[in-house]
C-alpha positions, 0 to 999 in steps of 0.5 A: 465518512464511513470508518471500519476496522478489520484484522489482518496479519499485520495488525488492525486495518482502518479503512475510510471512505464514502460513496466517492471511493476509499480515501484512507487504508492504514495500519494500527498497532492496536485497535478494536475490529468493527462489528459492522461494515458500512456498505460504501467499505464492504468491497474494499474489505472483501478485497483486502481479506482476499489479498491476505488470503493470497487470492488477490493480486490487484484491487478494483474498488474505487479510490479517492486518495487526497494529496497534492497533484505531485503525490497523485502522480507518484501514487499512480506510478506506484500502482504500475509496480507489478505484484511480486516485483520491486523497484528503487527509489531512483528508478521511481524518480525516473519513471516520474521523468526526472531523477532529481525528484528522488527525495520528492517522490520518496516523500510522497511514497511515504505519505501514501494514504492507501496501504497496500492498494497503492503498493509503496512497500514495493520500493526498496533502496538502490542496493535492494535494501529495505528502506523507510516504511511508515508501518515498520520494515517488519511489515514491508518485509512481510508484505514482500514475502507475501507477494514474492511468487517464488518460493524461498527461505526468505527475502531479506 
């Protein structure tokens, strides 16, 4: 498994993967940026940097996240949330076919191993409020404002 660390506006981003795809993208509060990017990670690094520069709204590099069948289903559904849009946890559960899985889907959302690429930050509370985010609510707020296609003072 190859690993590298890049700088982002939200902290150091850790990227892990191999020839089968990127398996983990996570945010760290601190760390040291890599001097050399392994070949297997170059496309992911390039696309993430384009995203932060406002030049990319989706990702096309190969991914290989590890998770249960249910987690994989939730993560796939998260990828259907359009750039610049949000849904709430109840809507996510309904899209999965059962409103009763709201807690299980929220848990799977929180275990998302592909920060930003699987856009778990696009899920908000039923009342539209920012709720739960492993990277911290300030990062979720930044990501949603970064993706908001309309110019306004602040979303939250």
